[in-house]
C-alpha positions as CSV (number, residue, x, y, z in Angstrom):
1,M,132.0,123.0,165.7
2,H,131.3,119.4,164.6
3,L,128.5,117.2,163.4
4,D,128.3,113.4,163.6
5,C,126.6,111.9,160.5
6,F,123.3,110.4,161.4
7,E,123.8,107.4,159.1
8,C,127.5,106.4,159.4
9,G,128.7,108.3,162.5
10,A,131.5,110.0,160.8
11,T,132.5,113.3,162.4
12,V,132.6,116.5,160.2
13,E,134.4,119.4,161.7
14,A,134.3,123.1,160.6
15,G,135.0,126.6,161.8
16,D,131.6,128.1,161.2
17,L,128.1,127.3,160.0
18,N,128.8,128.0,156.3
19,D,131.9,125.8,156.4
20,L,130.0,123.0,158.2
21,G,127.2,123.0,155.6
22,A,129.8,122.7,152.8
23,R,131.8,120.0,154.5
24,F,128.8,117.9,155.5
25,L,127.5,118.2,151.9
26,A,130.9,117.0,150.6
27,H,130.7,114.1,153.0
28,A,127.1,113.2,152.0
29,R,128.0,113.1,148.3
30,S,131.2,111.1,148.7
31,S,129.9,108.6,151.3
32,H,126.1,108.3,150.8
33,D,123.5,108.0,148.0
34,W,120.9,110.4,149.6
35,P,118.1,111.7,147.4
36,Y,118.0,115.1,149.1
37,P,118.9,118.4,147.3
38,D,122.2,119.9,148.1
39,Q,120.8,122.9,149.9
40,A,118.5,120.7,152.0
41,I,121.6,118.8,153.2
42,R,123.4,122.0,154.0
43,N,120.3,123.4,155.8
44,Y,120.2,120.2,157.9
45,A,123.8,120.5,158.9
46,E,123.5,124.1,159.9
47,A,120.3,123.5,161.8
48,T,122.0,121.0,164.1
49,Q,124.1,123.9,165.5
50,R,121.3,126.5,165.6
51,L,118.8,124.3,167.5
52,T,119.9,125.0,171.1
53,G,116.6,125.0,172.9
54,P,115.4,122.3,175.4
55,S,113.8,119.1,174.2
56,E,112.3,117.6,177.4
57,R,108.5,118.0,177.7
58,L,107.4,120.0,180.7
59,A,105.1,118.3,183.2
60,E,103.2,121.6,183.7
61,L,103.1,124.9,182.0
62,G,103.6,128.3,183.4
63,E,101.5,131.3,182.5
64,L,100.2,131.2,178.9
65,T,99.7,134.3,176.9
66,I,99.0,134.7,173.2
67,H,99.8,137.8,171.0
68,P,99.6,138.6,167.3
69,V,103.0,138.9,165.7
70,T,103.4,142.6,165.3
71,A,106.7,144.4,164.5
72,D,107.8,144.4,168.1
73,R,107.5,140.6,168.3
74,L,109.5,139.7,165.2
75,D,112.6,139.0,167.2
76,A,110.7,136.6,169.4
77,W,109.2,134.9,166.4
78,A,112.6,134.5,164.8
79,A,114.1,133.2,168.0
80,L,111.4,130.5,168.2
81,F,112.2,129.3,164.7
82,D,116.0,129.8,164.9
83,H,116.6,127.9,168.2
84,E,113.5,126.2,169.7
85,A,110.8,124.9,167.5
86,F,112.5,122.1,165.7
87,V,114.8,120.7,168.3
88,G,115.2,117.0,167.5
89,R,114.0,117.6,163.9
90,P,116.7,119.7,162.1
91,E,115.5,118.5,158.7
92,W,112.4,120.7,159.2
93,A,114.2,123.8,160.5
94,G,114.7,125.6,157.2
95,C,111.0,126.3,156.3
96,Y,110.2,129.2,158.6
97,C,106.5,128.6,157.7
98,L,107.1,130.1,154.3
99,E,106.0,127.0,152.4
100,P,102.2,127.7,152.4
101,H,102.9,131.1,150.9
102,V,105.1,129.9,148.0
103,A,104.6,126.2,147.3
104,E,102.0,125.1,144.7
105,A,99.3,122.6,145.6
106,D,99.5,119.0,144.3
107,T,102.9,119.6,142.6
108,P,106.2,117.8,143.4
109,P,108.8,119.8,145.3
110,E,111.4,121.7,143.3
111,A,114.8,120.1,142.5
112,D,116.4,122.3,145.1
113,V,115.4,124.4,148.1
114,P,116.4,127.8,149.3
115,H,118.9,128.5,152.1
116,W,117.2,128.7,155.4
117,R,118.4,132.3,155.8
118,D,116.5,133.2,152.6
119,N,113.3,131.7,153.9
120,R,113.8,133.4,157.2
121,E,114.2,136.8,155.7
122,A,111.3,136.3,153.2
123,M,108.9,135.4,156.0
124,L,110.1,138.3,158.2
125,R,109.3,140.6,155.2
126,R,105.9,139.1,154.9
127,L,105.1,139.5,158.6
128,R,106.3,143.2,158.4
129,D,104.3,143.9,155.2
130,G,101.1,142.1,156.0
131,G,101.7,139.2,153.6
132,S,101.5,136.8,156.5
133,F,99.8,137.0,159.9
134,G,99.8,134.8,162.9
135,Y,100.1,134.5,166.7
136,L,102.8,133.6,169.2
137,A,102.1,131.7,172.3
138,Y,104.3,132.5,175.3
139,V,104.8,130.3,178.3
140,G,106.3,132.0,181.3
141,G,107.3,134.9,178.9
142,R,109.2,132.6,176.5
143,P,108.0,132.0,172.9
144,A,106.6,128.5,172.8
145,G,104.3,128.2,169.7
146,W,103.1,129.8,166.5
147,V,100.0,129.6,164.3
148,N,100.0,130.9,160.7
149,A,96.6,132.4,160.3
150,S,97.0,134.5,157.1
151,W,94.4,135.3,154.6
152,R,93.8,132.5,152.2
153,A,94.6,135.0,149.4
154,D,98.2,135.1,150.7
155,Y,98.7,131.4,150.3
156,T,99.7,129.5,147.1
157,L,99.5,126.0,148.7
158,H,95.8,126.4,149.5
159,P,94.0,127.8,146.5
160,G,90.3,128.1,146.6
161,T,87.8,127.2,143.8
162,D,85.2,129.2,142.0
163,A,82.6,127.9,144.5
164,D,84.6,129.1,147.5
165,P,84.3,132.4,149.3
166,P,86.9,134.9,148.1
167,G,90.4,134.4,149.7
168,T,90.3,138.0,151.0
169,E,87.4,137.0,153.2
170,V,88.8,133.7,154.5
171,V,91.4,133.3,157.3
172,G,93.4,130.1,156.5
173,I,95.0,128.2,159.3
174,S,98.0,126.6,157.5
175,C,100.4,125.6,160.3
176,F,101.0,125.2,164.0
177,I,104.6,125.1,165.4
178,I,105.0,124.1,169.0
179,A,108.4,123.8,170.6
180,P,109.1,120.3,172.2
181,P,108.7,121.3,175.9
182,Y,105.2,122.6,175.4
183,R,103.7,119.9,173.2
184,R,100.6,118.0,174.4
185,H,99.5,120.8,176.7
186,G,96.8,122.3,174.5
187,L,98.8,125.2,173.0
188,A,97.5,124.5,169.4
189,A,93.9,124.6,170.7
190,A,94.6,127.8,172.6
191,L,96.1,129.4,169.5
192,L,93.1,128.2,167.3
193,D,90.7,129.7,169.9
194,R,92.5,133.0,169.6
195,V,92.2,133.0,165.8
196,L,88.5,132.3,166.1
197,A,88.0,135.1,168.7
198,D,89.8,137.7,166.6
199,A,88.5,136.8,163.2
200,A,85.5,139.1,163.1
201,D,87.6,142.1,164.1
202,R,90.0,141.3,161.3
203,G,87.1,141.5,158.8
204,A,86.9,137.8,158.1
205,A,83.7,136.0,157.1
206,W,85.1,132.5,157.2
207,I,87.9,130.5,158.7
208,E,89.2,127.4,157.1
209,A,92.0,124.8,157.8
210,Y,93.7,122.0,156.0
211,P,94.3,119.0,158.3
212,F,96.0,116.0,156.8
213,T,93.5,113.3,155.8
214,E,95.7,110.6,157.4
215,V,97.0,110.9,160.9
216,Q,100.7,111.8,160.9
217,D,103.3,110.2,163.1
218,G,105.0,111.9,166.0
219,D,104.3,115.1,168.0
220,G,105.3,117.3,165.1
221,G,103.6,115.4,162.3
222,N,100.2,116.9,162.6
223,F,101.5,120.5,162.2
224,R,98.3,121.5,160.4
225,G,96.3,120.5,163.5
226,P,94.4,117.3,164.0
227,R,91.0,117.0,162.4
228,S,89.4,116.4,165.8
229,M,90.4,119.8,167.0
230,Y,88.5,121.5,164.1
231,D,85.5,119.2,164.4
232,A,85.1,120.1,168.1
233,R,84.8,123.8,167.0
234,G,82.2,123.4,164.3
235,F,84.4,123.2,161.2
236,E,82.7,121.3,158.4
237,P,84.5,119.5,155.6
238,V,84.1,121.1,152.2
239,R,86.7,119.3,150.0
240,T,89.1,116.4,150.1
241,R,92.4,116.9,148.3
242,A,95.3,114.5,147.7
243,R,96.8,114.9,151.2
244,D,94.4,116.9,153.2
245,T,90.8,117.9,153.8
246,V,89.6,121.5,153.6
247,V,87.4,122.3,156.6
248,R,85.6,125.6,157.1
249,R,83.3,127.4,159.5
250,A,81.6,130.8,159.5
251,V,82.9,133.5,161.8
């Protein structure tokens, strides 16, 4: 396998993913002054080989179905993140939607990041054990999108205040991931509507979300969902933070 450096065009060759990550890191440190942590560079290199799904946007969608991610759908969830969701953006492919569960609000990122496999396994454990919850959207039977709709109590990135309802009563919508062929077809809105429809049966009293205060660039930039999508469904702003706005509605 090989990888052409996105900055200088040099080709790095290797026999497997591990070797590619190590060789690309060596190239980066010897040839460039990048500010990225070592593991982030390795994750990027390995992601370029994992992301094998299509990138061209479909003109029309096939049949759309949405299902909660239960034990029998973990393989489909992993396949979406392993191969499909971040085609064209390998620098994002190491998160596996773990960040809202482990990152601290309003603090700078750590000096290094975990290996993508560690994030993958940590998130799969959370989905198995109930520490995370969400839905997969399927188009024509193929996993196409995901929404993280865990309890706010299971996030560290979105802590409440003493004036807020308890986190065990609030479903927090932290992230949407839509694979490139299915973007701008309303999948995020369909996923949000399913979260709203199921919230009462889950025992929630409130639903809240965390759209960025400033509009982000590109199809993938507004991964928390655009503010307009929440406004249209009756969410009200309750607090503005450094990067985002907390919006909430009753179930």
